[in-house]
N, C-alpha and C positions, 0 to 999 in steps of 0.2 A: 504494500500500500504506500503510494507516494506521499511525501510530507505535505505537498500542496493540496492533494485530495483530502488528506486527513484534516488539514487546517480548515479547508472549506467546509467539511462536514461538521467540525466542531462549531464554527461560527453560525452555520445554518441551524444547528440544534440549539445554540444559545438564543438565536433569534426566535426560534419556535417557542422556547420557554418564556421569553419576554412577551411574545404575542399572546400566548395562552394566559399569562399572568394578568394581562390587561382586561380579560373578560370579567373578572370580579368587580373592579371599580366601575367599569362601563355598565354592567348589568345592574349593579346596586344603585347607580345614579338614576336609571330608568325606573327601577322598582320604587324609588323614593318619591316619584311624582305620580303614583297611582296605578302604574302598570302591574298586572299580576305576574307571578313567576311563569304561569302557563303561557301568557301572551309573549313575554320576552323570549321564552324558549322556542315557541312556535315560529316567531318571526326570524330569530337567529338561524334556526335549522333550515327553514324554508329558503331563505336567501342564500345560505351557504350551499345547499343542495342544488339550487338552480345554477350557481356559478360552477360548481364542480361537475355537474352533469354536462354542461356546455363544454368544459375542458376535456372531459372524457369522450364526448362525441367527436370532438375535433382531433384528439390525439390517438384514440383507440376505439373506433366505432365497432369493430368486430368483437372486441373484448366486452364492450358495453352490452351488445346484444347477447353475448354468452354468459352474462352475469346471472341470468336466471338459473343456470346450472349449479350455482353456488349459494343457494338460498340459506343454507345453514350458516355459512360465514357472514354473508351480508346481513342476515337477520340478527345474528348475535352481535355483530358490530353495531348495527343501527339501534336495536332495542336496548341492549345492555351497555355497551361501551360508550355510546353517545347519548341517547335519550335518557337512559337510567342514571348515568353519572351526572349529566348536566341538570336534569330535573331536580334531583335531590340536592345538588349543589346550590341551585337557585333558591330552593325552598329553605335552605339553611341561612341564607344571607340576611333576611330580616332579623335574625336572632343572634348571629355570630359575626365577628369581624372576618373579612376575607382571608387574611393570613391564617387565622386559627382554623377555619374550615379547610383550607388547602393542606395544612400540616396534618390534620386528621385524615384527609383523603389520601395522602401519600403514604399512609400506613398499609395500603393494599398489599405490597409485597410480603409483609409480615403475615397477613391473613393467608396468603398463598403458601408460605412456608409451613404454617400450622396445619393447613388442609393436607398438604402432601405428606406431612409427618403422621397425622392421625388416620388418614384414609388410605394412603398409598404406601405407608410404612417406609417412606423415604426420610431417614434420619438426617437432619442437617448437620453440617460440619460445625466444629467449635467456633470458627470465625462467624458463621451465619448466626448461631445462637447468641454469641456475644453482641453482634450487630443488632439482632432483634431486641435483646434486653436493653441496649442503649436507646434504641428508637422508642420503645415503650416507656422508658423513663422520661425521655424527652416529651412524649405525648402527655404524660402526667403533668409536666411543667407547663406545657402549652395550655392545657385545660385549667391549670392553676388549681388543682384539687386541694391544695393546702391553704389557699387564701382567697379563693373566689367567692364573692358574695352574690353576684348576679348572673352566674353562668346559666345558660338556658339549656334545659334538658331536651326541649324540642329541637333546638338548633344542633345540639350534639347528636341527637338521633338521626336527623337528616344527613349530617356530615358522615355519620357511620354508614348509612345506607349508600351514600356516594362512594365511600371507600370499598364497601362490599361489592358494588357493581363493578368497580375497577378490578377487584380481585377475581370476580367471576369471568370477566373478559380475558384476563391473563390465563386462567385455567382453560377456557374454551379455545384460545388461540394455540395452546400447546397441542390440542387434539386435532387440529385441522391441517390439511396439506394442500388446500386449494391454491391453484396458481392464478390468482387474480392480479392484474397490474394495480399498483397503488392508486392511480387516479380513478380507475373504475371502481375499486373498493370504496374509495372516499365518496364518489358520486352516488353510487347505488346505496351505500350504507347511510349516508346523510339523508337520502330520500326516504329510506325506511324510518330513520329517526324523526324526520319532520312529520311523516304520517302518524307515527306514534304520539308525537306531541299534540297534534290536532285531535287525535282520537281521545286522548286523555282529557282534552278540553271539552269535547262534545259530551263526554260521559259525566262531566262535572268533577272528575277526580283531580284535575289540574285546571281550574277555571281560566278562561281567556278573557281578561278584562283590560281594556285599553285606556290610557290616560292621554292628556294633550298638553301638559305643562312643559316648559323648558327644563332641561336637566342642569345640574350644577357640578362642575368639575374644576378643582383648584380655584374656587371662588369665581369662575367664569360660567356664564349661562350659555348653554348650547341648545339648539333645537333638538327635540327628542329624536327626530328622524336621523340627525347626524350621529348621535350617540349609537343608535341602532345600526346605522351603516358601518360605523367603525367596529361594532361588535361582530357584524357579519364578515366584513372583509379582513380586518386585521386579526381579531381574536379567534376567528374560526378558519377562514380560507388560508390566509397567510400562515397561521400557526400549523395547520395540518400539512400544507405543502412543504414548508420548511422542514418539518419533522420527518416527512417521508424522504425528502432529498438528503437530509442529514444522515438518516439511517442507511441509505444506499451507499454512503461514502465511509461511514465509520462503524456500521453494524449496530444491531439493536441493543446490545449490552452496554457499550460505551454511551450510546445515545440516551438510554434510560438513566444512567448515572448523571449525565450532564443536565438532563431535564429536571433533576432535583432543584436546580437553580430557580425553577418557576416559583417555588415557595418564597424564596428571598425576594425575587422580583415583585411578587404580589404584595408582600409587606411594604416594600418601598413605594410602589405605585399607590397603594391604599393610603399611605401617609401623605404623599404628595397631592393626590387627586381628591381624596375624601376626608383628609385630616384624621384618619384612623391611626391611632398609635398603639403599638403592641408593648405591653409591659416588659421590662428587662428580663424577668424570669421566664416569660413566654418566648422571648427571642432566644434565650439560652436553650430552652426546650426545642425550639425550631432547629437550631444548629445540631442538637443531639439527634433529632429525628432524621435530618438529612445525612449526618455522618453515620448513624447507625444503619440506615437502609443501604447506604453505599457499601459499608462493610459486609452486611448480610448478603447483598447481591454479589459482591466480589467473591465471598466464600462459596456461594452456591455455584458460581461460574467455575471456580477452581475445581470443585468436586465433580462437576459435569465433565470437565476436560481430562481429569486424571485417568479414568478407565480407557479413554480413547488413546491417550499418550502411551499408556502401558501396553495396549494391544498393538500399537504401531511399533514399539520397541521389540515386542515379542516376535512380530512378523519379520522385523529387520534381522533378527538373529536366527 
């Protein structure tokens, strides 16, 4: 792997994390002026799906037509990895700060490790267990269980649902071997997610209620349509496209570690745009969450490669 290709992949992934991090402040600014989480979610996913379907039709029309053969992958991606994660994320925002919600959401790899250990008897390595313990200790500080007076159980519940949806997608993705091009997966998956969001709205599970007031970001008033446009284009389309392009250059493992920067970006953006400050103890907890998950993932990756390397050495002799 050339250094220039690696460098490009790293910067694309950092850009993806920054773009994803902007979704919290942008969505919260729209929610604050009377829009319901269902409305924000439906508009965001519908706009992003339209853009990605257009890109897929232009770049890979045959792949787009063949996406119906991969309903399991597309459905899992759309319903769980996009609609489920984002719906529960938006539902937590009225109760929790953006950074706190994301720190909880990023515990998904720990849930995957626990599932694999309990159900599939895949005992994690020592480094993975240590990383998981550090991340969980960090989560306790993020929630501030020792000193929080007004922590919202409803907000924590929705953040936990978002984390579990993330974990379910990781588990589903391990079991699929479908060869879909990334742009087709994004276009078709986002379409399924948009349909899911509108269906939740029609059934009343996630009501779609629209507001009309201007939003406020960094003490500046913006038309609500502009905030929604930024949410669709930057926080969704640019975020996913940069993530896919970055993964193609540096691989999913390194990409997933770099994307942990999204938590820190979200804290900074929420402070700058919404004047949401995170307590020092919560910031320390966030650093522990990020560091612990990075250690847990690196430990899991090392254990995955060890049998392969051993088999290669045996074959060589």
